[in-house]
Structure formats: structure tokens, C-alpha cells
C-alpha positions in Angstrom: -0.7 0.7 -12.7 -3.0 3.3 -11.3 -2.8 5.8 -14.2 -6.4 6.8 -14.4 -8.5 8.8 -12.0 -10.8 5.8 -11.4 -9.5 2.2 -11.3 -11.8 -0.8 -10.9 -10.1 -4.0 -9.8 -11.7 -7.4 -10.2 -10.7 -10.9 -9.6 -11.9 -14.2 -8.1 -11.6 -15.0 -4.4 -7.9 -15.5 -3.6 -6.6 -13.4 -6.5 -5.2 -10.8 -4.1 -7.2 -7.9 -5.6 -8.1 -6.5 -2.2 -4.5 -6.2 -1.1 -3.6 -4.5 -4.3 -6.4 -2.1 -3.9 -5.5 -1.2 -0.3 -1.8 -0.9 -1.2 -2.6 1.3 -4.2 -4.8 3.6 -2.1 -2.0 3.9 0.5 0.5 4.7 -2.2 -1.6 7.4 -3.7 -2.4 8.9 -0.3 1.3 9.0 0.6 1.7 11.5 -2.3 -0.9 13.8 -0.9 -3.7 12.9 -3.2 -7.3 12.8 -2.0 -8.2 9.1 -2.3 -11.4 7.1 -1.9 -11.5 3.3 -1.8 -14.9 1.8 -2.7 -15.5 -1.7 -1.3 -17.9 -3.5 -3.7 -16.7 -7.0 -2.8 -20.2 -7.8 -1.6 -21.2 -11.5 -1.4 -19.7 -13.7 1.3 -16.3 -11.8 1.4 -13.5 -13.2 3.5 -10.6 -10.8 2.8 -12.0 -7.4 2.0 -11.0 -3.7 2.0 -13.2 -2.8 5.0 -11.0 -5.1 7.2 -8.3 -2.5 6.7 -10.5 0.3 7.9 -8.3 1.7 10.6 -5.1 1.6 8.4 -7.0 3.5 5.7 -8.4 6.0 8.1 -5.0 6.7 9.6 -3.7 7.4 6.1 -6.6 9.8 5.4 -8.2 7.5 2.9 -12.0 7.6 2.6 -13.4 4.0 2.7 -16.8 3.7 1.1 -18.4 0.6 2.5 -21.5 -0.5 4.4 -21.2 0.1 8.1 -22.9 -1.1 11.3 -24.9 -4.3 11.0 -24.5 -4.1 7.2 -20.7 -4.4 7.3 -20.9 -8.2 7.4 -24.2 -8.7 5.7 -24.5 -11.3 3.0 -26.0 -8.7 0.7 -24.8 -6.8 -2.4 -25.3 -3.3 -0.9 -24.8 -0.2 -3.2 -24.4 3.0 -1.2 -25.4 6.4 -2.7 -21.9 7.6 -1.9 -20.5 5.1 -4.5 -22.1 7.0 -7.3 -21.1 10.4 -5.9 -17.4 9.5 -5.3 -17.1 7.9 -8.8 -18.2 11.2 -10.3 -16.0 13.4 -8.1 -13.1 14.6 -10.3 -11.2 16.0 -7.3 -10.4 12.5 -6.0 -8.6 9.4 -7.1 -10.8 6.4 -6.7 -10.1 2.7 -6.4 -13.0 0.2 -6.6 -12.5 -3.3 -5.1 -15.1 -5.4 -6.9 -15.8 -9.1 -6.8 -14.9 -11.2 -9.8 -17.7 -13.8 -9.7 -21.0 -13.3 -11.6 -22.7 -11.5 -8.6 -19.7 -9.2 -8.1 -19.5 -8.3 -11.7 -23.2 -7.6 -11.9 -22.8 -4.9 -9.3 -20.5 -3.1 -11.7 -23.1 -3.6 -14.4 -25.7 -1.8 -12.2 -23.3 1.2 -12.1 -22.8 1.4 -15.9 -24.8 4.6 -16.0 -22.1 6.2 -13.7 -19.0 4.5 -15.1 -19.7 5.0 -18.8 -17.6 7.9 -20.1 -15.4 8.2 -17.1 -11.5 8.3 -17.1 -11.2 4.7 -15.8 -9.3 1.5 -16.0 -10.9 -1.9 -15.5 -8.2 -4.3 -14.4 -8.3 -8.1 -13.9 -6.1 -9.6 -11.2 -4.9 -13.1 -11.9 -3.5 -15.7 -9.5 -2.8 -19.0 -11.3 -2.7 -20.9 -8.0 -6.4 -20.5 -7.4 -9.1 -23.1 -8.5 -10.9 -20.6 -10.8 -7.8 -19.7 -12.8 -5.6 -22.7 -12.9 -4.6 -22.2 -16.6 -4.8 -19.7 -19.4 -8.1 -21.1 -20.8 -9.9 -20.9 -17.5 -8.6 -17.4 -16.9 -9.8 -16.2 -20.3 -13.2 -17.8 -19.7 -13.5 -16.0 -16.4 -12.5 -12.7 -18.0 -15.1 -13.0 -20.8 -17.7 -13.8 -18.2 -16.9 -10.7 -16.1 -16.9 -8.5 -19.2 -20.3 -9.8 -20.2 -22.0 -9.3 -16.8 -20.2 -6.0 -16.0 -21.1 -4.6 -19.4 -17.6 -3.3 -20.2 -14.3 -4.5 -21.5 -11.2 -5.1 -19.4 -8.4 -2.6 -20.1 -5.5 -4.6 -18.5 -4.3 -7.6 -16.6 -2.4 -7.6 -13.3 -0.2 -10.7 -12.6 -0.4 -11.7 -8.9 0.3 -15.5 -8.7 1.2 -16.2 -5.2 1.0 -18.7 -2.3 1.2 -16.2 0.5 4.3 -16.9 2.6 5.3 -19.8 0.4 5.6 -17.6 -2.8 8.9 -17.9 -4.7 10.2 -15.8 -7.5 9.9 -18.8 -9.8 6.2 -18.9 -9.0 5.8 -15.2 -9.7 7.6 -15.6 -13.1 5.4 -18.6 -14.0 2.3 -16.5 -13.3 3.6 -13.6 -15.3 4.1 -15.9 -18.3 0.5 -17.1 -18.1 -0.8 -13.6 -17.6 0.9 -12.4 -20.7 -0.8 -15.2 -22.7 -4.2 -14.2 -21.2 -3.6 -10.5 -21.9 -2.7 -11.3 -25.6 -5.9 -13.2 -26.1 -7.9 -10.4 -24.5 -6.1 -7.8 -26.5 -4.8 -5.8 -23.5 -1.5 -5.3 -21.7 -0.1 -6.8 -18.5 -0.1 -3.6 -16.5 1.9 -4.9 -13.6 3.3 -7.9 -11.8 2.8 -7.9 -8.1 5.6 -8.9 -5.8 5.9 -8.9 -2.0 8.5 -6.6 -0.4 10.5 -9.6 0.8 11.1 -10.6 -2.9 11.6 -7.0 -4.1 15.2 -7.5 -5.1 14.5 -10.6 -7.2 12.6 -9.0 -10.1 13.0 -5.6 -11.8 11.0 -3.9 -14.5 13.6 -4.7 -17.2 13.2 -8.4 -16.6 9.5 -8.3 -16.1 8.7 -6.1 -19.1 6.1 -4.2 -17.1 5.7 -2.3 -13.9 6.7 -4.2 -10.8 4.3 -3.4 -8.0 5.7 -3.9 -4.5 3.1 -5.1 -2.0 3.0 -5.1 1.8 0.3 -7.3 3.3 -2.2 -5.2 5.2 -5.6 -6.9 5.0 -6.5 -9.6 7.6 -9.6 -11.8 7.4 -12.5 -10.5 9.5 -13.2 -12.4 12.7 -16.1 -14.7 12.1 -16.4 -13.8 8.4 -17.4 -16.9 6.5 -15.5 -18.1 3.4 -17.5 -17.7 0.2 -19.4 -20.5 -1.4 -18.0 -21.9 -4.7 -21.0 -20.5 -6.5 -22.4 -17.5 -4.5 -26.1 -16.8 -4.7 -28.1 -14.0 -3.1 -30.9 -11.5 -3.3 -31.1 -8.5 -5.6 -29.0 -5.4 -4.9 -29.9 -3.3 -1.9 -29.6 0.4 -2.5 -29.1 2.6 0.6 
């Protein structure tokens, strides 16, 4: 799933993109690769990469995210390091970006950096969330992200789950829907995500794509508010 030097992962709240980004970064680091994880999930985040800061640090992964008082700010903050790390060909880079209009617009603001890079732009789908309850709603969301981010998606990641209540039947159902979405978008399903406890229930032969095994790492920040249904906020803050 993480074949390119730079992978941008988007998805609506509850899609599981942050866990996938963190797990992907840990996997790359375990192979001895220099890795940076850029946290661009910026408006009213609840689960976010920076909540796994200590785990990432222990693994030698650079986390690019606002610190100090800005760590929990309700502001879309773009750090100068984001642009530098995206251009650094010596590192593997994962970008955890929000999938709503504001989150995608942050990517649009980085188009001058991202254009021409060896990158993937992957959409994570969880069909048990209100924004992606069927194929049509998922396609509409994808088209909206592409428009605002100013770039086309290159793949879909199937991650339908209900946390601890996830079953293999639910995973397979989400995979079928993800295939339909991918076909409409003209891309491939790059991977289906499955928790370690269900790892023996699905193989790549049955799935027809990579099976990405996931261990839950990210915990919601203490006192971090849940996002509004339709986030709004001020213009980007560049630091």
C-alpha cells in the first residue's frame, strides 16, 4: 500500500485513516527506513497522529505537527517543515490529512510542493460512518476531495469497521463497496485493512488485494472535542 516515497491519506472522521498512517509509519521504520509522519488533520480532530507522539518517537519516526499551545488549537496550521519534508528524497513520508472540505483545502494549499512528486493520494473508506453510508455518498465525497485538493485520487483503502465489534463479514461487505467506488473513480483498491485479531480470517487470495494488518495505537486526546458535522474555521495559519 505504501509503494511511493510520499503517501497522502485522506478520509472523513471515523474512517480510520490515522491508525493506518501510524501503522504504516511504524512498519516502514521497522525496516530501518527514515520516516516522517505529517499530521495535517487540522480542524477539530479527535483521533489524530499527534496522540501517538511517544510511540512514534520511540520508533525513531519524525512527527511533523504543531506543538505547545498549538497542538490542540482549532486552526489549520501549516508548518514550514511540512514543505521541507515533502521535498526530502532521503525520507519516506506519510501525510495524515482530513477528508472534509477544510482538510482537503490544506492539501490544495500545498499543491506547489506536491505537484510532480513521487506520491500516492489514497482515500480510506469506512461504510459504517455517516458520511460514507453507501457507494454514491462515498463517490460524492471522493469527488469533492479531489476538487478542493486539486488532485486526483490514485487509490482506495477499504477499512469498514466498528472497532471491537468488527466482524469478518463486515470487512468483506466494506470491501465489496470499496471495489464499486474504486471502479467508478477509475482507480484500484490498494488494500483492505483488518485488525490483528482477525488476521487469520482473510488472505490476499480471497481479498484480491493487499491485506494490511492493523494494531490499534492511537487514543483520543484528553479533552479533545469531537468535530462538528460541518467544520468551519479561519484561513490557514503558516508558521
